[in-house]
Every structure is written in C-alpha cells, then in structure tokens.
C-alpha positions as CSV (number, residue, x, y, z in Angstrom):
1,M,86.4,91.2,104.0
2,H,86.3,91.4,100.3
3,N,84.4,94.0,98.4
4,G,85.5,93.2,94.9
5,T,86.5,95.6,92.2
6,Q,85.4,99.1,93.0
7,A,86.6,102.2,91.0
8,F,89.3,104.4,92.3
9,E,91.1,107.4,90.7
10,T,94.5,108.8,90.8
11,D,95.7,112.2,89.4
12,R,95.7,111.0,85.8
13,L,93.9,107.7,85.8
14,I,90.5,106.1,86.4
15,C,90.8,102.5,87.5
16,R,87.4,100.8,87.0
17,R,85.7,97.6,86.2
18,F,86.1,96.4,82.6
19,D,83.0,96.6,80.4
20,M,82.3,95.6,76.8
21,T,83.1,99.2,75.6
22,D,86.8,98.4,76.4
23,M,87.1,96.0,73.5
24,Q,88.4,98.4,70.9
25,D,91.0,100.1,73.1
26,M,92.3,96.8,74.4
27,L,92.7,95.6,70.8
28,E,94.3,98.8,69.7
29,F,96.5,99.7,72.6
30,W,97.6,96.6,74.5
31,A,96.0,93.2,74.2
32,S,97.1,92.6,70.6
33,D,100.6,93.9,71.2
34,P,103.1,90.9,71.4
35,G,105.6,93.0,73.3
36,T,103.1,94.1,76.0
37,Q,101.4,90.7,76.3
38,L,104.5,88.5,76.3
39,E,106.2,90.8,78.8
40,Y,103.0,90.6,80.9
41,G,103.0,86.8,80.5
42,E,99.7,86.6,78.7
43,P,98.7,85.5,75.2
44,V,98.3,87.9,72.4
45,Y,94.7,88.6,71.4
46,T,94.6,89.4,67.7
47,D,90.9,90.1,66.9
48,A,87.7,91.4,68.3
49,T,86.3,88.0,68.9
50,A,89.2,87.0,71.1
51,V,89.2,90.3,73.1
52,T,85.4,90.0,73.5
53,G,85.9,86.5,75.0
54,L,88.5,87.8,77.4
55,L,86.2,90.7,78.4
56,E,83.4,88.2,79.1
57,K,85.7,86.2,81.3
58,Y,86.8,89.4,83.2
59,I,83.2,90.7,83.6
60,S,81.7,87.4,84.8
61,A,84.5,87.1,87.4
62,Y,83.2,90.3,89.0
63,E,80.4,88.2,90.6
64,Q,83.0,86.9,93.0
65,P,83.7,89.3,95.9
66,D,87.4,88.4,95.9
67,T,87.9,89.4,92.2
68,Y,90.0,92.6,91.8
69,R,90.7,93.6,88.2
70,W,90.7,97.2,86.9
71,A,90.8,98.7,83.5
72,I,93.3,101.6,83.6
73,V,91.8,104.5,81.8
74,E,93.9,107.7,81.0
75,K,91.7,110.6,82.1
76,E,93.1,112.9,79.4
77,S,92.2,110.7,76.4
78,G,89.6,108.4,77.9
79,H,91.5,105.4,76.5
80,N,91.8,102.1,78.3
81,I,95.7,101.9,78.3
82,G,96.1,98.7,80.3
83,Q,95.1,96.9,83.4
84,I,96.0,96.2,87.0
85,A,94.7,93.2,89.0
86,L,95.1,90.9,91.9
87,C,95.8,87.7,89.9
88,R,95.9,85.6,93.1
89,V,94.0,86.2,96.3
90,Y,94.9,84.0,99.3
91,S,92.0,84.7,101.6
92,D,93.2,82.2,104.2
93,I,96.2,84.5,105.0
94,M,94.8,87.8,103.5
95,T,97.6,88.1,101.0
96,A,97.2,88.9,97.3
97,E,99.5,89.1,94.3
98,I,99.5,92.1,91.9
99,E,99.8,92.1,88.2
100,Y,99.7,95.0,85.7
101,C,100.4,96.0,82.2
102,I,100.4,99.2,80.2
103,G,100.3,99.4,76.4
104,D,103.6,100.2,74.8
105,R,102.4,103.6,73.5
106,F,101.7,104.7,77.0
107,R,104.8,103.4,78.8
108,G,107.4,105.7,80.2
109,H,104.9,108.2,81.6
110,G,104.6,106.7,85.1
111,Y,101.1,105.3,84.6
112,A,102.0,101.8,85.9
113,G,103.5,103.2,89.1
114,E,100.5,105.6,89.6
115,A,98.0,102.7,89.2
116,L,100.1,100.6,91.6
117,R,100.1,103.3,94.2
118,G,96.3,103.7,93.8
119,L,95.7,100.0,94.1
120,I,97.9,99.7,97.3
121,G,96.0,102.6,98.8
122,Y,92.6,101.1,97.8
123,M,93.4,97.6,99.1
124,F,94.7,98.8,102.5
125,T,91.8,101.3,102.9
126,H,88.8,99.3,101.6
127,T,89.6,95.6,102.3
128,D,91.1,93.4,105.0
129,I,94.1,92.3,102.9
130,E,97.2,92.4,105.1
131,R,100.0,91.8,102.5
132,L,100.4,92.6,98.8
133,E,103.0,90.9,96.7
134,A,104.4,91.1,93.2
135,Y,107.3,89.8,91.2
136,H,108.9,90.3,87.9
137,R,111.1,88.2,85.7
138,G,114.7,89.5,85.9
139,E,114.7,90.3,82.2
140,N,111.5,92.4,82.5
141,T,113.4,95.5,83.5
142,S,110.5,97.9,82.8
143,S,108.3,96.1,85.4
144,G,111.3,96.0,87.7
145,R,111.6,99.8,87.6
146,V,107.9,100.2,88.5
147,L,108.3,97.9,91.5
148,E,111.7,99.5,92.5
149,R,110.1,103.0,92.6
150,S,107.0,101.8,94.5
151,S,106.5,101.6,98.3
152,M,107.0,97.8,98.0
153,H,110.2,96.3,99.1
154,I,112.2,93.3,97.9
155,T,111.4,90.0,99.7
156,D,112.8,86.5,99.4
157,N,109.7,84.8,98.1
158,V,106.0,85.3,97.4
159,E,103.0,83.1,98.4
160,R,102.6,81.8,94.8
161,F,106.1,80.2,94.9
162,R,105.7,79.0,98.5
163,R,102.5,77.1,97.7
164,E,104.1,75.6,94.7
165,G,107.2,74.6,96.7
166,K,109.5,76.7,94.5
167,I,112.3,79.1,95.2
168,P,112.3,82.1,92.8
169,E,114.9,81.6,90.1
170,G,115.3,84.7,88.0
171,E,112.3,86.4,89.5
172,V,112.6,89.4,91.8
173,C,109.9,89.4,94.5
174,Y,108.4,92.4,96.3
175,C,105.8,92.9,99.0
176,I,104.2,95.5,101.2
177,E,102.3,94.9,104.5
178,R,99.5,96.9,105.9
179,D,100.6,99.5,108.5
180,R,99.3,98.4,111.9
C-alpha cells in the first residue's frame, strides 16, 4: 500500500509536500549551492526559472501514490532548508531508497538525522514498505555521519546496485527493516 507524500513533523521540522512557494528558499538555501548539490549528486540550479522547473517536476510527481518527497522546513524560521525523499521505490519487494540534503547554512544542527528518523517512522507506520535503504559515497563524510548515527545499519549492498548488477565500490550501504 502506498499513500504518497503526507506531511509529518519532528521536534524542530515540518516535512511536507513541496509547493511553488518553496522556490525562493530553495534558491537561497540549497538548490543553488554547488557544495550541497554536488555532495547530494544533483545539478546546481542557479536561477528562479530552473528551480521553478524542478518544483513543477516534484509537484506533478505527487499524482503517483508511490512518490515520497518532502520539503524539510525548519519550524523556528519557516525556511525550506532541504529535502528528504525516496528516490527509488521497488514496489515488487516493498523496498525503497532514501536520499536527503540540507543546505550548508543549516548543517551541523542534526536536521538531516531528525528528518531521517521522522521518515523511517512515517514509512513503517503509514505504508507497507518493509525495508529502507540508503548509501553514501565514501568521501561524503557528512552524509556518512547521519547514517552512522541513525537506526539504520551497514549492509553489503542495496537494491539499486543489485538490479544494476553492481557491487558497491566506494559507497557505504545502510538499511533498516520493519520490525515484525
């Protein structure tokens, strides 16, 4: 059962669907920052037109019940400081891969880990997903720290690489299974 992107909150964050009002914060706080985007493995969006196009893509994807992508909003400031998503959903085995990014100005405050804990709780409470996976490139130590501190554990491989017939080289893989 998929129910798509529904809002959830943590102590300091609201994780909700993206909307067009996110454009300015995305441009200012993370989507235009080469450090954030390249670490995240995404292109840099340098102007309002490019970010608007990205938002249109995100918003139109919400029509699919297996789309899970949240804007991460800091409650205190109301700013969209990043995103967390399931970048791949394998409905045939009820497994999904997590991705996330937090703008440079907001890193080091535990926001990525807090959003990750919220997403794990949401997925195992409100969907039939049985396994969540994530990985980071070895050189991306900040993402590695988030995963190390999470309830996820290191695993040999993730579904993305299995389906591509690859063995991770330089990537560190993590997973967590639903408690039964």
